[in-house]
C-alpha positions in Angstrom: -21.1 7.8 -28.6 -18.6 7.1 -25.8 -16.1 5.6 -28.1 -12.9 7.8 -29.0 -10.3 7.3 -31.6 -11.4 3.9 -32.8 -8.7 2.3 -34.9 -9.8 0.7 -38.3 -6.5 -1.0 -38.9 -6.0 0.6 -42.3 -3.3 3.0 -43.4 -5.6 4.9 -45.9 -9.2 5.3 -46.9 -10.0 2.4 -49.4 -10.9 3.5 -52.9 -12.6 1.1 -55.5 -9.3 0.1 -56.9 -8.1 -1.1 -53.5 -11.1 -3.3 -52.9 -11.9 -6.9 -53.7 -15.0 -7.7 -55.9 -16.5 -8.7 -52.5 -15.6 -5.4 -50.8 -16.8 -3.4 -53.8 -20.2 -5.1 -53.4 -20.2 -4.6 -49.8 -19.6 -1.0 -50.0 -22.3 -0.6 -52.6 -24.9 -2.1 -50.1 -23.8 0.4 -47.7 -23.9 3.2 -50.3 -27.4 2.2 -51.1 -28.6 2.3 -47.4 -28.7 -1.5 -46.9 -28.1 -2.6 -43.3 -25.4 -5.1 -42.7 -26.5 -8.0 -40.5 -24.6 -10.4 -38.4 -24.6 -13.3 -40.9 -23.7 -11.0 -44.0 -20.1 -11.1 -45.5 -18.1 -8.1 -44.3 -14.5 -7.2 -44.6 -12.3 -8.1 -41.6 -11.2 -4.4 -41.0 -15.1 -3.4 -40.9 -15.7 -6.2 -38.3 -12.8 -5.3 -36.0 -13.6 -1.7 -36.2 -17.2 -2.2 -35.2 -16.0 -4.5 -32.3 -13.6 -1.8 -31.1 -16.2 0.9 -31.2 -19.1 -1.0 -29.8 -17.0 -2.4 -26.8 -15.5 0.8 -26.1 -19.1 2.2 -26.0 -20.3 -0.6 -23.8 -17.4 -0.3 -21.5 -18.1 3.3 -20.9 -21.7 2.7 -20.1 -20.7 0.3 -17.4 -17.6 2.4 -16.0 -20.1 5.4 -16.2 -22.2 4.1 -13.4 -19.3 4.5 -11.0 -19.1 8.4 -10.7 -22.8 8.4 -10.1 -23.1 5.4 -7.7 -21.0 7.5 -5.4 -23.8 9.9 -4.9 -26.9 7.5 -4.4 -26.7 7.5 -0.6 -26.1 11.3 -0.6 -28.8 12.4 -2.9 -30.7 15.4 -1.2 -34.3 13.8 -1.3 -35.8 10.4 -1.8 -37.1 11.3 -5.2 -33.6 12.3 -6.3 -32.3 9.0 -4.9 -34.9 7.0 -6.9 -34.3 9.0 -10.2 -30.5 8.4 -9.8 -30.8 4.8 -9.3 -33.2 4.6 -12.3 -30.5 6.2 -14.4 -27.7 4.0 -13.2 -29.9 1.0 -14.0 -30.4 2.4 -17.4 -26.6 2.6 -17.9 -26.3 -1.0 -17.0 -28.9 -1.9 -19.5 -27.2 0.0 -22.3 -24.0 -2.0 -21.5 -25.9 -5.0 -22.0 -27.6 -4.0 -25.2 -24.0 -3.0 -26.6 -22.3 -6.2 -25.4 -24.8 -8.2 -27.0 -24.6 -6.3 -30.3 -20.7 -6.8 -30.3 -21.2 -10.6 -29.6 -23.0 -10.7 -33.1 -19.7 -10.1 -34.6 -18.1 -13.2 -33.1 -16.4 -12.0 -29.9 -17.5 -13.3 -26.6 -18.4 -11.1 -23.6 -15.8 -12.7 -21.5 -13.2 -11.5 -24.0 -14.4 -8.0 -24.0 -14.7 -7.7 -20.2 -11.1 -9.3 -19.9 -9.8 -6.7 -22.1 -11.4 -3.9 -20.0 -10.3 -5.3 -16.7 -6.6 -5.6 -17.9 -6.6 -2.1 -19.0 -6.0 -3.1 -22.8 -9.5 -1.7 -23.7 -10.5 1.8 -23.6 -13.5 3.7 -22.3 -14.6 7.4 -22.6 -12.2 9.8 -21.0 -15.1 11.7 -19.4 -15.5 9.1 -16.7 -12.0 9.7 -15.2 -12.9 12.8 -13.6 -14.1 13.0 -10.0 -17.5 13.9 -8.7 -17.0 16.5 -6.0 -20.4 17.7 -5.2 -24.3 16.9 -5.9 -24.1 19.5 -8.7 -21.9 17.2 -10.6 -24.9 14.7 -10.9 -26.6 17.7 -12.7 -23.6 18.4 -14.9 -23.1 14.9 -15.8 -26.6 14.6 -17.0 -26.8 18.0 -18.7 -23.4 18.1 -20.4 -22.1 14.5 -20.7 -25.4 12.7 -21.5 -26.4 15.7 -23.7 -23.3 15.2 -25.7 -23.8 11.5 -25.7 -27.3 12.2 -27.4 -25.7 14.4 -30.0 -23.3 11.8 -30.8 -25.5 8.7 -30.7 -28.5 9.7 -32.4 -26.8 9.4 -35.9 -25.7 5.9 -34.9 -29.5 4.8 -35.0 -28.9 5.2 -38.7 -25.4 3.6 -38.9 -24.7 0.7 -41.2 -24.6 -2.2 -38.9 -28.0 -3.4 -38.0 -27.6 -4.8 -34.4 -25.8 -1.6 -33.4 -28.3 0.8 -34.9 -31.2 -1.0 -33.5 -29.7 -1.1 -30.1 -29.1 2.7 -30.3 -32.7 3.5 -30.8 -33.6 2.4 -27.2 -30.4 3.8 -25.7 -31.1 7.3 -27.2 -34.6 7.5 -25.8 -33.2 6.8 -22.3 -30.4 9.2 -22.7 -32.8 11.9 -23.4 -34.3 11.2 -19.9 -30.9 11.4 -18.4 -30.2 14.7 -20.0 -33.5 16.0 -18.8 -32.8 14.9 -15.3 -29.3 16.6 -15.2 -30.8 19.8 -16.4 -33.6 19.7 -13.7 -30.8 19.4 -11.0 -29.0 22.4 -12.6 -32.2 24.5 -12.7 -33.1 23.7 -9.1 -29.5 24.7 -7.9 -29.5 27.8 -10.0 -32.8 29.1 -8.7 -31.7 28.0 -5.1 -29.6 29.8 -2.7 -26.3 31.7 -3.7 -24.4 28.9 -2.4 -26.3 26.4 -4.4 -25.9 28.4 -7.6 -22.1 28.7 -6.9 -22.1 24.9 -6.6 -23.8 24.6 -10.2 -21.4 27.3 -11.6 -18.4 25.2 -10.2 -19.7 22.1 -11.6 -20.0 23.7 -15.1 -16.5 25.0 -14.8 -15.0 21.6 -14.1 -17.1 19.7 -16.7 -17.4 21.9 -19.8 -13.8 21.1 -21.3 -13.9 17.4 -20.7 -17.5 17.3 -22.2 -16.0 18.9 -25.3 -13.2 16.4 -25.4 -15.8 13.5 -25.2 -16.3 14.0 -29.3 -12.4 13.2 -29.8 -9.8 15.5 -31.4 -10.4 17.1 -35.0 -10.8 14.3 -37.5 -10.1 16.3 -40.7 -6.9 14.3 -41.3 -7.9 11.1 -39.6 -7.8 8.0 -41.8 -9.7 6.2 -39.0 -12.5 8.8 -39.0 -12.6 9.0 -42.7 -12.8 5.2 -43.3 -15.5 4.9 -40.6 -17.5 7.4 -42.4 -17.1 5.5 -45.7 -18.5 2.6 -44.0 -21.2 4.7 -42.4 -20.2 3.5 -39.0 -19.8 7.2 -38.3 -22.0 9.8 -40.0 -20.7 13.1 -38.8 -17.1 14.4 -37.8 -16.1 15.1 -34.4 -15.8 18.8 -35.1 -19.4 19.0 -36.5 -20.9 17.1 -33.5 -18.8 19.3 -31.1 -20.1 22.4 -32.8 -23.7 21.0 -32.3 -23.0 20.5 -28.6 -21.7 24.1 -28.0 -24.4 25.6 -30.0 -27.2 23.7 -28.1 -25.6 24.2 -24.6 -24.8 27.9 -24.5 -28.5 29.2 -24.6 -29.3 26.6 -22.0 -26.6 28.0 -19.7 -27.8 31.4 -20.3 -31.3 30.3 -19.3 -29.9 28.9 -15.9 -27.9 32.1 -15.5 -24.6 30.3 -15.6 -21.3 31.3 -17.4 -19.6 29.1 -19.7 -15.9 28.9 -18.6 -14.6 30.0 -21.8 -13.4 33.8 -22.4 -13.0 33.0 -26.2 -16.7 32.2 -26.6 -18.8 34.4 -28.9 -21.5 34.2 -31.4 -20.4 34.1 -35.1 -23.2 35.6 -37.3 -21.5 34.3 -40.4 -21.5 30.8 -39.7 -24.6 30.9 -37.4 -22.9 29.2 -34.5 -20.4 30.0 -31.4 -16.7 30.2 -31.8 -15.1 28.8 -28.7 -11.7 28.4 -27.4 -8.8 25.9 -27.8 -9.3 22.5 -26.2 -6.3 21.2 -24.0 -5.6 18.2 -26.2 -2.6 17.3 -24.1 -4.9 16.8 -21.0 -7.3 14.5 -23.3 -4.3 12.3 -24.4 -3.0 12.0 -21.0 -6.4 10.9 -19.5 -6.6 8.3 -22.4 -3.2 7.0 -21.5 -4.4 6.4 -18.0 -3.0 9.5 -16.2 -6.4 11.2 -15.5 -7.6 12.0 -12.0 -9.5 8.8 -11.5 -8.2 6.2 -14.1 -6.8 3.9 -11.6 -9.7 4.3 -9.1 -12.2 3.5 -11.8 -10.5 0.5 -13.0 -9.7 -0.9 -9.6 -13.3 -0.4 -8.4 -14.7 -2.2 -11.7 -12.3 -5.1 -11.2 -13.2 -5.6 -7.6 -16.9 -5.6 -8.3 -16.4 -8.4 -10.9 -14.3 -10.4 -8.6 -16.8 -9.9 -5.9 -19.5 -11.1 -8.0 -17.9 -14.3 -9.2 -19.6 -16.6 -6.6 -22.9 -15.3 -8.1 -22.1 -15.9 -11.6 -21.0 -19.4 -10.8 -24.2 -20.0 -9.0 -26.1 -18.9 -12.1 -24.2 -21.3 -14.2 -24.7 -24.1 -11.8 -28.4 -23.5 -11.6 -28.6 -23.4 -15.6 -26.7 -26.6 -16.0 -28.8 -28.4 -13.5 -32.1 -27.2 -15.2 -30.7 -28.3 -18.5 -29.9 -31.7 -17.0 -33.4 -32.1 -15.7 -34.8 -31.3 -19.2 -32.5 -33.8 -20.8 -33.5 -36.5 -18.4 -37.1 -35.8 -19.0 
């Protein structure tokens, strides 16, 4: 998932005593594993939480095209160009699926995009870092999309039907993205000393931001606990982050690369890796808009939207013309 710190609007996790009869019936359906559909009754807080989460996810897919689009013309081979283009196209499709899922909750796509372009809506902090070399395309696929898969596979089983179904296809395509990234890193790691150094540099720069993708520890978070009760969220941030570390360290060892964490070590007792402290101040600064590329990303996105206005107007005019012809007939 590319959504971070999603607000539920509640100050504490609801208990049965806090719920109305409708809310208790709603929670019972969720507890029984029944999917909630668009026309079903749902609490306002559940609806708003889903809108925030799905829209953040959709915005992240759209903005996530920008760091990669910068490298299409500079990819080293025609094959690499075509693969990267296919990946970027997938990201646009993911945004489409997710905006469509959000629209089932009664919010328009124009409203969602207006919130993004005004800076009111957030997207994943990971996309506010620069892509300085071709190896960054490998690191993004391997680390960022790899983390996304860990985060998103549980969403295929989340309680809201339109969201869970959209995620099935998204996860299949994200698996291709992760393989693409790892393939780039493998080629560089087996290449010249300079190419391997490029891969190591990319790993050094993307490792910690990738761990931040899961968000801060949610042990004491009302938002995370409530989302878990509603089965919008199935695992804690820390559980998912630990999976990412345990999965990625052996892959880095196979590549002959070093994880940039002096505190990283295997913990036999817990059957996983211990790792160093994340710089949460950096995370919060990026979320506030003070990351290396926040302003650039939003400016580029808004410009693309404005430049495409004539085309959207033409599509609407054509649709209106066709509708008028059908009405006349």
